[in-house]
N, C-alpha and C positions, 0 to 999 in steps of 0.2 A: 541563687548566686550568693556566695559567702566571701567574706574578706578576712584575712588573717595576717598577723605579723608577729615577730618575736625579736627579742634582744638577746644576743649571745656575746660572750667574751668577758674578760676580766675587767674591762674598763666600763662596763655597764652596771648600773645600780638597780637592785630590785625595787627601789623606790619608784622607778618608772611604771611599775605595775599599777600604782595608784592613778596615774594619768590615763593608762589604758582603761581602767575600770570606769573612771569618770566619763571618758569618751563613749564607752560601750553603753553606759546607762543612758546617756543622752540620745544615742542613736536608737536604742531599744524602745525609747518612748514613742517611736513612730510605729511600733507593732500594732497592727489593726486587728482586733478581735471583736469588733462591734457586730451585733446581730446574730451572734452564735451563742445561744442560751439553751438551757435545759428547762423543761416545764413539767417533767414527770415528778410525781410526789408519791411517797410510800403511803399505803393505806393506814389509817388510824384504826384503833379498836372499835370506835363508834361507827365507822363506816361499814364494818362487817357485822354490826348488830351486837357487839360485845360491850359489857359494862366497864367503865374505867375504875369504878370503885367496887370491890367485892361486897356481897351482901353480908348481913350479920351471921347468917348460917355458914357462909364460906369462911368468915373469920374465925368462927368457933370450930370449924371442922379441921381435922388434920389432913392436909393435902400433901401427898407424897408422890414422887415420880414412880412410874412403872418400873418394876424390878428389871434389871438388865437381863436376867435369865428367868423371865416370868413363866416360861413354858414348864419349868420344873415344878410349878404348883399343880400341874395336872397329875403328878405322882406316878409317872411312867418312866422307869429307868431305860427302857428300850428306846423311847422317843428321845430322851436326852442323848443317848449314844448316837442315834441317827443324825441329830442336829449337830453334834460335835463333828461328826464325819463330814457333813455338808459344809460347815464353816471352814474346815481344813482343806477340802478338795474342790470347792466351787471355783470354776474358771472365771466367773464374773467377779468374785472377790479378789482373785489373784490379779486380774486385769486392773481392777481399781487400785490395788496396791502399787502396781507398776505406774499407773497414772500419777499417783501421789509422789513416788520417787522422782518422776520426770518433772512434776510441778515444783518440787523443792529444789531440784537441780537448777531450774530456770531462775528461781529466786536467788540462789547462790551466784549465778552468773550476773544478775542485776546488782547484787551486793558488791561483787568484785569491782564493778565500775566506779565505786565510791572510794576505793583505796589506791595507793600508789601502784604504778605499773612500771616494771623494769624488764627490759629485754636486751639481748645481745645479738650482735651480728658480726660476721667475719667473711672476708672475700679475698681471693687472690686471682690474678689474671695475667696472661702473657698477651701483649698487644703489638700491633704494627701500625705506626703512624704514617700517613701519606706524606710524600715529599712536598706536595704543593697544597697541603691542607691548612687548617687553622692552627695546628700544633707547630710551634717554632722549633728551630734547631736548638740543641743538638739531637732532639728526639725525632725531628722530621725525617722521614725516609728510613727510620731505623726501628728495630724491635725494642720493646721495653716492658718491664714488669711493674705491676701495681699490687699493693697489699693494704688491707684495711681491717681493723678490728675495733669495735665500738660497743660501749654499753650505753643504752638510752633509758632515760627515766622520765615519767610524767605523772602529774597528779591533778585531777580535775577538782577545782574548788567547789563546784556545784552550788554556786551562790544563789541560784534561783530554784533549786530543789528538783531538778529534772531527774537525777539519778535516785534521789530519795523517793520520789513519786513512783518511779519504775520499780523500785524494790518493794514498796508497799503494795503496788498492784500485783506483783508476782506472789507476794506472801498471801494476799487475799485469794488469789486463784489456787494456791496450794492448799489453803485451809478449806476452800470450797471442795476441792478434790477429796480431802479427808472426810468431810461431811458426806459427800456422795458415797464414799465407801461404807460409811456407817449406815446410810440410808439403804444401801444394797444389802447390808447385813440384817437390818431390821426386816426388810421385805423377804429375805430368804428364810429367816426363822418363822415368820408368820405364815409364809407359804408352806413351809414344811409341816407346821402344826395342822393347817387346814387340809393338806393332802393326806396326812396321817389320819385325821378324823374322817375324811372321805373314805379311805380304805377300811377303817373300822366300821363305818356305816354300811358299806357294801358287803362286808363279811356278815354283819347282822342280817342284811337283806337276803344273803345267800342262805342263812339258817332258816329264815322265814319261808323262803321258796322251797327248801327241802321239807320243812314241816308241812307245807301245803301239799306236796306230792304224797307224803305219808297219809295225810288226812283224806285226800281225795281217793287214794287207793283203798283206805278203810271204808269210805262211803260206797265205793264201787262194789266191794265185797258184800256190803249190807244189801244193796239193791239186787245183786244177783241172788242172794239167799232168799229175798222176798219174791223174786221172779220164780225161783224154783218152787216156792211154796204157793204159787199162783196168786200172789198179792200185788204183783206189778206187771206192767206190759213191756213189750219190747222197746217202746219209746223211752221209758224211764231208764232202761239199761243203756240204750245208745247215748242218751244225754249224760249219764254218769261216766260212760267210757271216755267221752271227750274231755272230761276234766283233768285226767292224769296227763295227757299230752300237752294241754295248755299250761299246766303247772311246770312241766319240764322245759317248755319254751321259755317261760319266765325265768327259770333257773339258769338256762344258758345265756340269756340276756344279762342277768346280774353278774354272771361269771365273766362275761366279756368286759363289762364295766369295771369289775374288780381288777382284771388284768391291766386295763388302761390306767387305773389308779396306782397300781404297783409300778408301772412304767414311769408315771409322772413323778412318784416319790423317789424312785431310783435316779431319775434324771436330775431332780433337785439336789440329790446327794452328790451328783457328779460320778456315780458308779452305776451306769445303766445295766451292767451285767448281773447285778444283784436283784433285779426286779422280781424274779420268780421266788426268791426266798423271803421276801418281805411279808411279814404278818403283823397286823396291828392288834393291840390289846382291845378287849371288848369296851364298847362305849360306857357301859355301866361301871367300869372300873376307873374311868377318868374323872377327876375332880375339876371343878371350875377354877381358873385363876382368880385370885381375889384382888379387887381394885378398891380404892377409897370410895366411900359412899358419896362423897361430894368431890366431883372432878372439876377443879378450876381450870379455866381455859389457858392459864399461863403455862400449863403443861405443854401447850402447843409450841412453846419456845424450846422444848426438848425434841421437837421433830427435826431430824437431820436435814430433810429437804428444805425446810424454811431457813435453817442456819446456812446451808449451802447457798441458797438464793441471796441471803443477806451478805455473805462474803463476796458474792459476785457483784453486788451493788457497790460495795466498798472498793473492790478492784477496779470497777469501771469509773468510779469517782476519782481514784488516783490516776487513772489513765487520762482524765481531763486535765489534772494538774500537770502531768508530764507533757501533754500536748501544748499547754499554755507556756510552759517553760521553754519549749523549742523556739518561741518567738524571741527569747532573750539570749545574750551572748554566752558563750562558753569561755571561761577563764581557766587556763591550765598553767601549771608550773612545769617547765621542761628543763632537762639537763642531759648532757652527754659527756662521755670521757672515753678516749681511745687512742689508737695509733693509726697513722695514714702515711704512706710513702710511695714514691716512685722508685722501683728497684727493691728487690728482696733484701739486699745487703743493707739498706737504710732503715728497714722496718724496726729493728730492735734499738735503734739509736734514740737518744733523748729528743732529738730534733723532730722526731715523728709524732710526738705527743700532740693531742688536740683536746679541747674541752669547751664546753659552753653551758650557760645557765641563764634562765630568764623566764618571764611570763609569755604566754601565747594567747592571743585573743582571736576568737572566731565568732562572727555575728552575721545573721541574715540581713541582706539588703533588698534583694529582689528574687523571688522564687516562683513567680507566675501563679501564685495562689496555692502552692503546695501545703504550706503550714495551715492556712485557713481550712482547706479541705480536710486535712488530718484532724484538726480540732472539731470540725463538724461531724466527722465520722465517729470520733470518740464520744462526743455528746450524744449521738444516736445510740451508741453502745450502752451508755448510762441509762437512757430512757428504756431501752429494751430490758436491761437488768432490773430496773425498778418495776416494770410491768410484770416481769417474770416472778418477782418477789410477791407482788400484789396477788397474782393468780395463785401462787403457792399458799398464801394465807387464806384466800377464799376457799380453795380446795380443801385445806386442812379443816377449816370450820365446818364446811359441808360434810367432810368425811366423818368427823367426830359426831356431829348431829345425827347422821345416818346410822352410824354404828350403835349409838346410844338407843335410838328408836328401835333398831333391829334386836338388840339385846333384850330390851323390855318386852317387845312383842313375843319373842321366842320363849322367854321365861313364863309369860302369861299363858301361852298356848299349851305348855306341858301338862299342867293339872287337868285342863279341859280335855286334852287328847287322851289322858289316862282314863278319865271317866267314860269317854266315848268308846275306848277299847274294851273296858270292862262290860259296858252295856252290850256291845256287839257279841262278846263271848257268851254272855248270859242268854242272849237271843238265840245263838247257835245251839247252846245246850238244850234249850226248850224245844227248838225245831227238831233236833235229833230225837228227843224223847217222844214228841208227838208223832214223828214219822215212824219210829220203831213200834209205837202202839197202834199205828194205823189211823191216826187222827189227823195227819197232815200229809201234804204232797212233797215229792222230792224237790220241786221247784222252790218251796219254802226253805228247805235245807240248803240248796245250792245258793240261794240269795243270801242267807245268813252266813254261810261259809265264806262267800266272796267278800262280804262286809268285814268279817273278822280279819281276813288276810290284808285287806286294805287298811284297816285300823292299825294292825301291827306294823305295816310298812310306814305308815305316817308317824307312828310313835318313834320308830328308829330315826326317821328324818328330822323330827322335832328335836330329839336329843342331840343329834349330830349338828343341827343348826345352832343350838345354844352354844356348843363348844366352838364352832366356826366363827360365829359372830363375836364371841369374846376374844378370839385370836385376832380378828380384824380390828376390834376395839383397841387391843394392846398395840397393834401397829399404828392405828390412828393417833394414839396418845404418845407416840415416839418410840415405843418398843424398848424402853430402857436406855435410850440414847442420852448421853450427857456430854456436852461440849467440853473439851479439854483445854481449849485455848481461849483467850480473851481478845477482843478486837481493840482497835485504838480508841482513844477517848472521844472521838467525834462520831462514833457509831455504836449501835447496840446490836451486836451480833447474836445475842440471846433471843432477840425477836419475841420477847414475852408479850402475851396478850392477856389483858385482864378480862374478868367475867367468870361465868361458871356454867357447867353442864352437869346438873345433878342427875345421878342415876344410882340404881341399886343393883350391883353385880357381884356381891360378895357371898351369895348363897351357894354352897357346894351342890354338885349335881345330884348326890343321893338325897339331900333334903328337898330339892326341887321335885324329885320323882315321888316323894312320899305324900 
């Protein structure tokens, strides 16, 4: 239940608004907000295992953000063109842009409530008054006309900040939507790089499988020649003949995976019809993106998902301020000016003029707990936003730590895998020489050959994993996101976390292979 009153007319003085304000302040003192508090707290850097003071090594190191177009460091013009197409045609990004426009339009609606409001109205009607009704003669029992035209104006003084809080909450939601779009862009570019690397890996695996077919066909011919010379039995021939079909099956399986990788890459681009024409550059031609040798965890503040979560905390906090302001009166200045008459012929006369100006007060007296329930709900929204932010921080720290570990492990595996591949090839050469000289069995050749193919496949997998983990690391570090807007003074939307994650990821792929 609310109560309202206003003063209109030339004989009223605006000074009466001071009396109304004093009365409303007294009554608003009865607003009961007891027992509705928020207990959620945003996680501190220490709580997630980060240092509040950077180490001496971090202070000496040059810590720079990830380049906004970090994928160009791979040196592949075709990949750059594919990512440009994906950024232009992605339905997810276009949907995010629409959400941003909607969020900012809602912020503009909230802002409009803080300014003066002016509207006009006009009406005309033909009426018949009952003879025995409340309308007296000479209108009783007769037809009459009415006409009215009025301009109304109002201005909410917003003394308790309700409209300001609503505007700040809407702005926070709009900026969160902007950060969400940037997070989607980072995810899309990282996914594009990883899908491209996957296609390149499968192309290399396809070449390995084709080489396996040729190698086993050569071995089969060698076995048959030895059989014709009486040096082998039918058993060796049959064993050798099975190797070519097995290699062809592996080739078909790799080609199936390659087709799926092409479909996935085309879908990320938003152009699924182009799947068949997509061909990736060889892995050996892709360079590693370069990151700083010392990666300080304050780079997590450049993660768009953390920034979005922080803006939602601020929006929820402003929602609490707005809900609390609902307990207090609304003070409005109202005015109107117009014409009103009975009879169309009197409408244009000076006697039809009317006007009014004065303050209007609206205050809650009894609402059956509606305002308390609303405040309780907005407080719960704030706690949900804080916990979502805390989870985003924990996930970010976990993500970076995982990707750093994966990058280190993958780079350490590459030289070892190269040595294993070289040893397997040497063993195969020896086995072939011994078999051709009649000093070894075909089973030795077959075993050595299988090991060579396995090592080649693993080499390709390790090279692809190095590139993929670096792409994932770029995403974990924000993918080049930089916030364009600043939050209000009572919040830190940068969400910067101190500490460090040291890693070495600045070696190019060719040097890692050497």
